[in-house]
Residue, then its C-alpha position, 0 to 999 in steps of 0.5 A: x796447812x801450817x796456818x791452820x795448825x798455828x791458829x789451833x795452837x793459838x786458840x788452845x793457848x788463849x783458852x788455857x790463859x782464860x782458864x788459868x785466869x778464871x781459876x786464879x779468881x777462884x783461888x783468891x776467893x773471888x767469883x769466876x769471871x768467865x765460868x761462874x758455877x753454882x754457889x756452894x750450898x751454905x748450911x744455915x745455923x739452926x737452934x736457939x743458940x745458932x748451932x748448926x745441928x742436924x735436923x730433927x726431921x731425920x735421925x739427926x745424923x744417927x744413920x741407918x748404917x747400910x742395907x743391913x736390915x738388922x741395923x736398920x731395925x735397931x735404928x728405927x727406934x732412934x728417930x723419936x730419941x733424937x727429936x729436938x729438945x723442948x724450949x725449956x731444955x734448949x734454953x739451958x744450952x751453953x757453949x764451953x771453951x777449953x784450952x790446952x797447949x795444942x788446941x782450943x776446943x768448944x763444946x756444946x752442952x747439947x749432947x756434950x758435942x765438940x763443935x769447934x777445934x782451933x789448932x793453936x800451932x797452925x795458922x790459917x792459910x788465908x789469914x796468917x793472923x788467925x789460928x786454923x779452925x778444923x771443926x766448926x759450927x758457923x753459918x759458913x761451915x759445919x763440922x762436928x763430933x757427936x756421940x750418944x745412945x740409941x736402943x733397938x726397934x721399939x726400945x725407949x728413947x735414950x740420951x743422944x747428941x740432942x739431949x742437953x747435959x750438965x757440965x760439972x764445975x772444973x778447970x777450963x784451961x790446962x794449967x802450968x805443971x798439969x798434964x791433963x784437963x777433964x770435962x764431965x757432961x752428965x745427961x738427965x735420965x732419959x728412958x731410965x738411962x743416964x749418959x755421962x761423957x768425960x773428956x780427958x785432954x792431955x798436954x801435947x796431944x791431939x787425941x782426947x780420951x772420951x769415956x761414955x758411962x751408961x747408967x741404968x737408973x730405971x726399973x727394967x733392963x736395957x740394951x743400949x747401943x753407943x754411936x760415935x759419928x762425925x758430921x761435915x758439910x760437903x764443901x772443900x776446905x777454904x783456900x784449897x787450890x784448884x790446880x792440885x786435887x786432894x781428897x776431902x771426905x769420910x774414910x774408914x779403916x778395918x783390918x779386913x779391908x784396910x783403908x777405904x775412902x769415899x767421895x761425897x759425890x758417891x755418898x750422894x749417889x748411894x755408891x758406898x761400898x765399905x766394910x759394914x761391921x768389924x771389931x777393930x779400926x776407926x772412922x775419920x773425916x779427911x782433908x788436906x793436911x788435917x783429919x779427925x777420927x773416932x777410935x774405938x778399942x779392938x775387940x768391940x763389935x761395931x757397925x760402920x756407916x756413911x750417909x747423907x743426913x741433910x742438904x749438904x751434910x754427910x756423916x760417918x760413924x760407928x754403932x757399938x752394941x752394949x750388953x744388957x744392963x740390969x737396973x742399977x748397973x753401969x757400963x763404961x766404954x772408952x774411946x778416943x777422938x783425934x782432931x789435928x794435923x796429919x803428922x805421920x809418926x804421930x798417927x802411926x803411934x796412935x793406932x794401926x792404919x791411922x797414918x793412912x789418912x795422909x793420903x799418898x794415893x796409889x804410890x803409897x809404897x814409894x811415898x812412905x820411904x821417901x817421906x822417911x828419908x826426907x824426915x831424916x834429912x830434916x833432922x840433920x839440916x833443920x830446914x825443909x827447903x834444904x831437905x827437899x833439895x838434898x833429897x832430890x840430889x840423893x835420888x839423882x845420885x841413885x838414878x845416875x846410871x839410868x840417867x847417863x844411859x838416857x842422856x847418852x842416847x839423846x847425845x847420839x840422837x843429837x849427833x845424827x840429827x843433821x843427817x835426819x833433817x837433811x834426809x827429811x827435806x830431801x824425801x819430804x814428798x815420799x813419806x814411806x821412803x823417808x821412814x825406811x831411810x830414817x830407820x837405816x840411819x838409826x841402825x848404822x849409827x846404832x841409835x835407839x830413838x826410845x833409848x832416852x825415854x825408857x830410863x826416864x820412864x822408870x824414874x817417873x813413879x819415884x818423882x810422882x811419889x815425891x810430889x805427893x809426899x811434898x803435897x800431903x806433908x803438913x810439915x811444909x805448912x808455914x815452913x820457911x826456906x829462905x828470904x821471901x819464902x816463908x811458907x813452902x805450902x803456899x805459892x811464891x808470893x813474888x813468883x821468883x821460883x816459878x820464873x826460875x822453874x820456867x827458865x830451867x825448863x826452857x834451858x833443859x828443852x833446848x839441850x834435847x835433840x829437836x824432833x824431826x817432825x816440825x809439829x812435834x818440835x813445836x809441841x815439845x816447846x809448847x807443853x813445857x811452857x804451859x806446864x811452867x805456867x801452872x807452877x805459878x800457882x803451885x806450893x813453893x816446896x813443889x816448885x823448889x823440888x822441880x827446879x832442883x831436879x831440872x838443874x841437876x838434870x841439866x848439869x848431868x846432861x851437859x857433862x855426858x854430852x861433853x864426854x861423848x864429844x857432842x858439844x852442848x848446843x842450844x836450839x830455839x823453837x821455830x814457830 
């Protein structure tokens, strides 16, 4: 029987190593060795300039918002409006690059759309010599910010994100001493309506003010609707680790239903259950560390939508009906577009609920105060690595008495363990009597077998919440600690921290009382070791947090055992 168990354990261990190696290959940008999957769909560029636009055969990303028939009727008239431009108009397209102190943006005169956003203060994870690109329009990635006008059913064709616009002359970079940079795109008259888009970029800000001025240059009244949308492919961000899961996809926020995120797979299956209409909130595309969002002022009615628009393209956006415009009248709608890092304080100051794109999951109520405390410690220490260690120390102090009870219970268990082991050997052929005798010993010695588990279980949500704080905080990105650790969001390049983590785990396990059951005793060793192997691929900041927790736990356990007269004693596994 023992041989069978040993064989099963070796099979599990061998398969785990195969899986780890396979994911290591994927993590480093190579093809899987043992479990090759389908190659991700790559959206090929379209159009005369190589811009990957949404195909003209569908409403080009301007979706039917929901099952709402009224919205569907309004959108039906948009199909012809977003037809591909004529060859002559397409030839006039150009890409315009502008730069501020925080990012470099590329605009397309087709629709005045934002087709690339390069973060000047953040480097690429795979290639530290390059700046991080959030929005993009290339053969490998599609991620665009678009806006335009549509009319109701049977209405005229109006300027959309497929209409070629004229860019007014002006500065293309934020000059020293200037606080703002302005770009003005103006469409030709389409359906008797002109659309003027004005982007206002500000120094030090990742939020761009966008004015949409609608001018009725025709002879009849029109009732246009403004749409704002984000279009993105369904692929995970490049370099995303397979060993921890972070959300990538669209999200909406309204005061009524708060933050709602939807997986690309759910959009694919038609399982989109979001607030369909509101007078507040935003739409966003979220990924690890970064996000983009369209923000529209409160009090403006809008229809919210998510849908698939092409083979591997998805859109999220809002449609805001405007009042009827008489001939010669004009209407200006002000919006803001955000594209940047998920810095919590910056997001909170921008608009209510935007900080929720930094996703802590179901432990948000615990994670937010932990981040607040971590940020305060960083303000004092000015090093995120030492701040992580200081935060774990404070948590250990806060939970000292709970841990003391747990370790005291473990010490009692360790003291009676020789009696238990002798009894098990003596009564190994009588399991029922063995169980009764074990409970008698526990009663006599006043030992609660669960006494060491319950106090620790209470703390687990707090430490999981801290795990998500460290995983989600963009501040860890490219943040140095000391020596060879120059990026707390990337794995230790020399595996020093994971090795220390494994050693502290082994030491901590060896201090705990060995379970009476031999199989449980073996699993008590196998699971921490397998867990330690996973940490070779985890960000250095997370490993540092776990090492600190282990070291402080070992010190406290050693102290309590000594005080109770149970000398700390290491026990090694017997496989």
